[in-house]
C-alpha positions as CSV (number, residue, x, y, z in Angstrom):
1,M,69.8,-30.0,31.8
2,R,66.9,-29.2,34.0
3,K,66.8,-25.6,32.9
4,R,66.8,-26.8,29.2
5,T,64.1,-29.3,29.9
6,A,62.0,-26.7,31.7
7,H,62.5,-24.3,28.8
8,R,61.5,-26.9,26.3
9,W,58.4,-27.7,28.3
10,R,57.4,-24.0,28.4
11,L,58.1,-23.7,24.7
12,S,56.0,-26.8,23.9
13,M,53.1,-25.6,26.1
14,T,53.3,-22.2,24.4
15,L,53.2,-23.9,20.9
16,V,50.2,-26.1,22.0
17,I,48.3,-23.1,23.4
18,G,49.0,-21.2,20.2
19,V,47.7,-24.0,18.1
20,F,44.5,-24.3,20.1
21,V,44.0,-20.5,20.0
22,A,44.6,-20.6,16.2
23,C,42.1,-23.5,15.7
24,G,39.6,-21.8,18.0
25,T,39.9,-18.5,16.1
26,F,39.6,-20.4,12.8
27,W,36.4,-22.2,14.0
28,L,34.9,-18.9,15.3
29,V,35.6,-17.2,12.0
30,Q,34.0,-20.1,10.1
31,L,31.0,-20.1,12.4
32,L,30.5,-16.4,11.9
33,N,30.9,-16.7,8.1
34,R,28.4,-19.5,8.1
35,G,26.0,-17.5,10.1
36,E,26.3,-14.5,7.8
37,E,25.9,-16.8,4.7
38,E,22.7,-18.3,6.2
39,M,21.4,-14.8,7.0
40,L,22.1,-13.6,3.5
41,A,20.5,-16.7,2.1
42,D,17.4,-16.2,4.2
43,K,17.3,-12.5,3.2
44,R,17.6,-13.5,-0.5
45,L,14.8,-16.0,-0.1
46,N,12.6,-13.4,1.5
47,E,13.1,-10.9,-1.3
48,P,10.2,-10.6,-3.8
49,D,10.5,-12.6,-6.9
50,Y,8.0,-10.4,-8.8
51,I,6.2,-7.1,-8.3
52,I,3.1,-6.0,-10.2
53,E,1.7,-2.5,-10.4
54,R,-2.0,-1.9,-11.1
55,F,-3.0,-5.5,-11.3
56,S,-6.2,-7.7,-11.3
57,V,-6.4,-11.5,-11.0
58,V,-9.6,-13.6,-11.6
59,R,-10.0,-16.7,-9.5
60,M,-11.8,-19.5,-11.2
61,T,-14.0,-22.2,-9.7
62,K,-13.3,-25.9,-10.2
63,D,-15.8,-26.0,-13.1
64,G,-14.0,-23.1,-14.8
65,K,-16.4,-20.3,-13.9
66,P,-15.3,-16.9,-12.5
67,S,-15.4,-16.9,-8.7
68,Y,-13.9,-13.6,-7.6
69,I,-11.5,-11.0,-8.7
70,V,-8.6,-9.5,-6.7
71,A,-7.2,-6.1,-7.8
72,G,-5.0,-3.5,-6.2
73,D,-2.4,-0.7,-6.7
74,K,0.6,-3.0,-6.1
75,L,1.3,-6.7,-5.5
76,V,4.5,-8.0,-4.0
77,H,5.0,-11.8,-4.0
78,R,7.5,-13.5,-1.7
79,P,8.6,-17.1,-2.6
80,I,9.7,-18.0,0.9
81,D,6.1,-18.5,2.0
82,D,4.3,-18.2,-1.3
83,A,2.4,-15.2,0.0
84,S,1.4,-11.9,-1.8
85,E,1.1,-8.5,-0.2
86,I,-1.3,-6.0,-1.8
87,D,-1.6,-2.2,-1.4
88,K,-5.2,-0.8,-1.7
89,P,-6.8,-4.2,-2.4
90,V,-10.2,-4.7,-3.9
91,V,-11.9,-8.1,-3.7
92,R,-15.1,-8.5,-5.8
93,N,-17.4,-11.5,-5.8
94,L,-18.3,-12.7,-9.3
95,S,-20.8,-15.3,-8.3
96,S,-24.0,-15.3,-10.4
97,T,-26.0,-16.9,-7.6
98,H,-25.2,-14.5,-4.8
99,P,-25.5,-10.7,-4.5
100,P,-22.5,-8.7,-5.9
101,M,-20.1,-7.8,-3.1
102,D,-17.0,-5.5,-3.0
103,M,-14.4,-5.5,-0.2
104,T,-11.7,-2.8,0.1
105,A,-8.9,-2.1,2.6
106,E,-5.6,-0.3,3.0
107,R,-3.6,-3.6,2.5
108,A,-4.0,-7.3,2.2
109,R,-2.1,-10.6,2.5
110,V,-3.0,-13.5,0.3
111,D,-1.7,-16.9,1.4
112,E,-2.5,-20.6,2.0
113,N,-2.4,-21.3,-1.8
114,N,-4.4,-18.2,-2.6
115,T,-7.4,-19.5,-0.5
116,R,-7.2,-16.9,2.3
117,V,-7.2,-13.1,2.1
118,Q,-6.4,-11.1,5.2
119,L,-7.6,-7.5,4.8
120,K,-6.3,-4.8,7.2
121,G,-6.9,-1.1,7.7
122,N,-10.3,0.6,7.1
123,V,-11.9,-2.6,5.8
124,K,-15.2,-1.8,4.0
125,I,-17.7,-4.2,2.5
126,D,-20.6,-3.3,0.2
127,R,-23.1,-6.0,-0.8
128,A,-25.7,-5.0,-3.3
129,A,-29.5,-5.6,-2.7
130,Q,-31.0,-8.7,-4.3
131,G,-34.7,-9.6,-4.2
132,K,-36.1,-9.0,-0.7
133,S,-32.6,-8.7,0.8
134,P,-31.6,-5.0,1.2
135,A,-28.1,-3.7,0.5
136,M,-25.5,-4.1,3.3
137,Q,-22.5,-2.1,4.3
138,M,-19.9,-3.3,6.9
139,T,-16.8,-1.7,8.4
140,T,-14.0,-3.0,10.6
141,Q,-10.2,-2.8,10.9
142,A,-9.3,-6.4,10.0
143,L,-11.1,-9.2,8.2
144,T,-10.1,-12.7,7.1
145,V,-11.9,-13.8,3.9
146,Y,-12.1,-17.3,2.4
147,P,-13.4,-16.5,-1.1
148,D,-13.6,-20.2,-2.2
149,E,-15.9,-20.9,0.8
150,D,-17.7,-17.6,0.5
151,R,-17.2,-16.8,4.2
152,M,-15.4,-14.3,6.4
153,Q,-14.6,-13.6,10.0
154,T,-13.0,-11.1,12.3
155,D,-12.2,-10.6,16.0
156,Q,-12.2,-6.8,15.7
157,P,-15.1,-4.4,16.4
158,V,-17.5,-4.4,13.5
159,Q,-20.4,-2.3,12.4
160,I,-23.1,-3.5,9.9
161,V,-25.8,-1.4,8.3
162,Q,-28.6,-3.1,6.4
163,G,-32.1,-1.9,5.5
164,G,-31.9,1.1,7.9
165,A,-30.8,-1.1,10.8
166,T,-27.4,-0.8,12.4
167,A,-25.7,-3.6,14.4
168,T,-22.3,-3.6,16.2
169,G,-20.2,-6.4,17.8
170,T,-16.7,-7.2,19.0
171,G,-16.3,-9.9,16.4
172,M,-18.2,-11.5,13.5
173,K,-18.6,-14.6,11.4
174,A,-20.5,-14.4,8.1
175,N,-21.4,-16.8,5.3
176,N,-22.4,-15.0,2.1
177,A,-23.7,-18.2,0.6
178,T,-26.3,-18.7,3.3
179,R,-26.5,-14.9,4.0
180,Q,-26.0,-15.7,7.7
181,V,-24.2,-13.2,9.9
182,Q,-23.2,-14.0,13.5
183,L,-22.1,-11.1,15.7
184,L,-19.8,-12.0,18.6
185,G,-19.4,-10.5,22.0
186,R,-21.5,-7.7,23.4
187,G,-22.9,-5.1,21.0
188,T,-26.0,-3.2,19.9
189,I,-28.7,-3.5,17.3
190,V,-30.6,-0.3,16.3
191,Y,-33.9,-0.8,14.4
192,P,-35.5,2.1,12.5
193,P,-39.1,2.7,13.8
194,R,-42.0,2.4,11.4
195,N,-44.0,5.5,12.4
196,A,-41.7,7.6,14.6
197,P,-38.3,9.2,13.9
198,A,-36.8,8.0,17.1
199,K,-34.6,4.9,17.2
200,T,-34.6,2.0,19.7
201,K,-31.7,0.0,20.9
202,Q,-31.3,-3.6,21.9
203,E,-28.3,-5.2,23.6
204,N,-26.7,-8.0,21.7
205,G,-25.0,-10.6,23.9
């Protein structure tokens, strides 16, 4: 009897362990499947919902007037964060009260409800002359632009050429509406002399 009882106990324990192992395996499979489903869902959400080749978009002001135009070779929009990625972007100021200004770069990201443009790679800005204000050219490797506010900023090295003068800095904040430019960090300002071909330098702290 004792042998039969012991045998039954061993059999019962084996069955219980088998049930736990089976339940654990089932739970693990379900967990893995759920993880794969979530990963696939995230991947699907991050896929572009539309792609536009050779595009241009005009941003309007609140009173219905053209504010600026964004163009490029290719636009890819991703719905997961409502952001657009642009190849070879061109941002052009259409304001009638400020000098025309063109911005170009290798790529750009437009986000925050289309109010922020992040330009990256060989960023160049050309602002036309107007009145007594001479033309301006600026180069840097990254620039964040807020077109609706007509301002821009960067924490990257920047060079500005205007009216024969050249200024450099390790960062910059600019407001096109007020035509104010603030160079950050240490840099140099080179002014063209009036009567001599030599240039002079000043340190910009």
